[in-house]
VOBA-1610 file (N, C-alpha, C; in pm, whole numbers, padded with zeros to 5 digits, always signed):
BEGIN
Met-00434-00511-01744Met-00431-00475-01604Met-00335-00567-01529Ile-00268-00512-01432Ile-00172-00588-01352Ile-00247-00668-01246Gln-00206-00791-01228Gln-00262-00876-01123Gln-00153-00907-01023Ile-00188-00900-00895Ile-00096-00937-00788Ile-00155-01057-00716Phe-00087-01171-00727Phe-00129-01291-00655Phe-00048-01297-00527Gly-00116-01312-00415Gly-00046-01319-00287Gly-00143-01346-00175Thr-00100-01317-00054Thr-00188-01331+00062Thr-00182-01203+00142Thr-00285-01180+00220Thr-00290-01058+00300Thr-00186-01058+00411Lys-00133-01175+00447Lys-00033-01184+00553Lys+00110-01173+00501Ser+00128-01176+00371Ser+00262-01169+00312Ser+00310-01024+00307Phe+00421-00996+00375Phe+00475-00860+00377Phe+00518-00815+00237Asp+00577-00906+00160Asp+00619-00869+00025Asp+00499-00839-00065Thr+00389-00910-00043Thr+00268-00880-00120Thr+00218-00740-00085Lys+00220-00707+00043Lys+00177-00573+00086Lys+00267-00465+00026Lys+00399-00493+00022Lys+00492-00396-00037Lys+00463-00377-00186Ala+00432-00486-00255Ala+00401-00476-00398Ala+00275-00392-00418Gln+00172-00419-00339Gln+00049-00341-00351Gln+00076-00193-00326Met+00155-00163-00224Met+00187-00023-00191Met+00264+00042-00305Trp+00358-00032-00366Trp+00438+00023-00475Trp+00347+00067-00590Phe+00254-00020-00629Phe+00164+00013-00740Phe+00066+00125-00700Lys+00018+00123-00576Lys-00074+00229-00529Lys-00007+00366-00532Glu+00117+00372-00482Glu+00190+00499-00476Glu+00209+00559-00615Arg+00217+00475-00715Arg+00235+00524-00852Arg+00105+00533-00930Arg-00004+00512-00859Arg-00140+00517-00917Arg-00154+00425-01038Ile-00091+00308-01028Ile-00102+00207-01132Ile-00210+00110-01089Pro-00318+00099-01166Pro-00427+00010-01125Pro-00384-00138-01127Phe-00433-00211-01029Phe-00402-00354-01021Phe-00519-00427-00958Gln-00519-00556-00979Gln-00619-00644-00918Gln-00544-00735-00822Phe-00587-00740-00696Phe-00525-00827-00598Phe-00606-00956-00588Ile-00537-01068-00598Ile-00602-01198-00582Ile-00540-01265-00460Asp-00623-01284-00357Asp-00579-01347-00234Asp-00581-01498-00254Leu-00464-01559-00256Leu-00454-01702-00284Leu-00514-01789-00173Lys-00540-01730-00057Lys-00607-01807+00048Lys-00756-01820+00019Glu-00809-01724-00058Glu-00952-01727-00092Glu-00977-01794-00226Lys-00888-01766-00322Lys-00907-01818-00458Lys-00770-01847-00518Glu-00745-01974-00547Glu-00617-02012-00605Glu-00613-01977-00753Met-00493-01978-00809Met-00477-01954-00953Met-00545-02065-01030Ser-00603-02026-01141Ser-00661-02126-01231Ser-00546-02191-01308Ala-00573-02301-01373Ala-00471-02369-01453Ala-00418-02277-01562Gly-00506-02200-01625Gly-00465-02107-01730Gly-00375-01997-01677Glu-00411-01940-01563Glu-00329-01834-01502Glu-00191-01890-01464Phe-00191-02008-01406Phe-00066-02071-01363Phe+00026-02096-01483Glu-00029-02152-01589Glu+00051-02178-01710Glu+00100-02048-01774Ser+00017-01945-01770Ser+00055-01815-01825Ser+00173-01756-01750Val+00172-01769-01617Val+00283-01719-01535Val+00410-01797-01566Ile+00400-01929-01574Ile+00517-02011-01605Ile+00572-01975-01744Phe+00484-01957-01840Phe+00526-01920-01977Phe+00602-01787-01975Ala+00546-01687-01907Ala+00609-01554-01902Ala+00744-01560-01831Leu+00751-01634-01720Leu+00878-01646-01647Leu+00981-01724-01728Ala+00937-01827-01799Ala+01028-01907-01882Ala+01088-01824-01994Lys+01007-01733-02047Lys+01056-01644-02153Lys+01172-01559-02101Gln+01160-01514-01977Gln+01264-01430-01917Gln+01383-01513-01868Ala+01355-01630-01808Ala+01460-01712-01748Ala+01535-01796-01851Gly+01469-01822-01962Gly+01534-01901-02066Gly+01485-02044-02074Cys+01429-02096-01964Cys+01375-02231-01969Cys+01266-02250-01864Lys+01180-02345-01892Lys+01065-02371-01805Lys+01108-02419-01666Ala+01212-02501-01659Ala+01258-02554-01530Ala+01301-02441-01436Asp+01374-02342-01489Asp+01418-02228-01408Asp+01298-02145-01363Ala+01199-02131-01451Ala+01078-02056-01417Ala+01005-02123-01302Ile+00990-02253-01310Ile+00921-02327-01204Ile+00999-02318-01073Glu+01130-02330-01083Glu+01215-02322-00964Glu+01200-02187-00894Ser+01189-02079-00974Ser+01175-01945-00916Ser+01041-01928-00843Leu+00943-02007-00880Leu+00810-01998-00817Leu+00804-02067-00680Ile+00901-02151-00650Ile+00896-02229-00527Ile+00955-02150-00410Asp+00879-02143-00302Asp+00925-02079-00179Asp+01008-02180-00101Lys+01139-02165-00108Lys+01229-02261-00046Lys+01232-02250+00106Lys+01173-02144+00161Lys+01167-02127+00306Lys+01040-02188+00365Asn+00950-02232+00280Asn+00823-02290+00325Asn+00849-02421+00399Lys+00774-02444+00506Lys+00794-02565+00587Lys+00765-02693+00508Asp+00686-02683+00401Asp+00654-02800+00318Asp+00744-02813+00195Tyr+00853-02737+00191Tyr+00943-02738+00075Tyr+00995-02878+00043Ala+01019-02958+00146Ala+01074-03093+00126Ala+00982-03179+00039Ser+00852-03149+00038Ser+00758-03228-00040Ser+00775-03208-00191Ile+00848-03104-00228Ile+00863-03073-00371Ile+01010-03070-00413Ala+01100-03057-00318Ala+01242-03034-00348Ala+01306-03139-00437Tyr+01270-03266-00420Tyr+01341-03371-00492Tyr+01260-03433-00605Leu+01154-03367-00645Leu+01072-03417-00755Leu+01139-03385-00888Asp+01104-03460-00993Asp+01148-03428-01128Asp+01086-03295-01168Asp+01151-03224-01260Asp+01101-03094-01304Asp+00956-03101-01352Ala+00922-03207-01424Ala+00786-03221-01476Ala+00685-03233-01363Asp+00723-03300-01256Asp+00632-03320-01143Asp+00621-03197-01053Lys+00727-03113-01052Lys+00727-02995-00966Lys+00613-02900-01002Ala+00591-02878-01130Ala+00484-02786-01172Ala+00348-02838-01125Asp+00324-02967-01141Asp+00197-03024-01098Asp+00179-03012-00947Lys+00282-03044-00871Lys+00276-03036-00725Lys+00255-02892-00679Leu+00322-02798-00747Leu+00311-02657-00713Leu+00169-02607-00741Phe+00111-02651-00851Phe-00027-02611-00883Phe-00124-02669-00781Glu-00100-02794-00740Glu-00187-02858-00641Glu-00175-02793-00504Asn-00055-02750-00468Asn-00031-02692-00336Asn+00026-02551-00353Gln-00062-02455-00378Gln-00018-02319-00408Gln+00036-02244-00286Lys+00030-02308-00170Lys+00091-02250-00050Lys+00243-02251-00061Leu+00295-02330-00155Leu+00439-02340-00177Leu+00493-02230-00269Leu+00405-02144-00320Leu+00447-02039-00414Leu+00524-01929-00344Asn+00625-01880-00411Asn+00702-01765-00368Asn+00617-01642-00402Leu+00590-01556-00306Leu+00498-01443-00326Leu+00570-01310-00316Pro+00516-01206-00377Pro+00399-01204-00464Pro+00434-01246-00606Ile+00332-01287-00677Ile+00345-01312-00821Ile+00268-01201-00888Cys+00338-01121-00968Cys+00274-01010-01037Cys+00271-01042-01186Arg+00156-01018-01247Arg+00140-01052-01388Arg+00086-00930-01461Asn+00148-00900-01574Asn+00105-00790-01658Asn+00074-00848-01795Gly-00053-00873-01820Gly-00091-00938-01944Gly-00053-01085-01941Lys-00044-01145-02058Lys-00014-01288-02064Lys+00135-01318-02076Asp+00215-01217-02115Asp+00354-01250-02140Asp+00456-01179-02051Met+00409-01117-01941Met+00501-01056-01845Met+00460-01096-01704Ala+00557-01144-01626Ala+00530-01184-01489Ala+00658-01174-01406Thr+00641-01154-01276Thr+00754-01152-01183Thr+00717-01233-01060Val+00821-01277-00990Val+00805-01348-00864Val+00883-01272-00759Gly+00820-01248-00644Gly+00886-01170-00539Gly+00884-01022-00571Leu+00960-00946-00495Leu+00967-00802-00519Leu+01066-00777-00632Asp+01015-00730-00745Asp+01099-00706-00862Asp+01068-00567-00917Ile+01107-00468-00841Ile+01074-00329-00873Ile+01132-00286-01008Lys+01252-00334-01041Lys+01313-00297-01169Lys+01225-00342-01286Ala+01170-00461-01277Ala+01081-00510-01383Ala+00952-00429-01385Trp+00897-00399-01268Trp+00771-00324-01262Trp+00787-00185-01321Glu+00904-00124-01302Glu+00928+00009-01358Glu+00920+00007-01511Arg+00960-00104-01571Arg+00951-00118-01718Arg+00806-00138-01764Trp+00717-00177-01674Trp+00578-00200-01710Trp+00498-00071-01724Lys+00549+00039-01669Lys+00472+00165-01667Lys+00445+00217-01805
//
């Protein structure tokens, strides 16, 4: 089943939900304001993104919302520390994060990737 991690106030999260609804593709929405990602879910997303991006550092970088007002708190950290800081402060995540199983994930609106999931 597809999982959409986001917030109810995120327009891109709403667009992702609408995209899956319109195609009658079942999904589970997880509101990150109510329940943050578990360590296992977070690692699974990083693993799936790293598989597509080619390396873990690029995967972690894609997860960071560079427009967030708290971006400076993570911008200059070492790559190893960025993942920990991002997990601790999930408000810094680029949304939505869509996950299909353990080895497929996207960040932001990635309709081309979602079309391959059907």
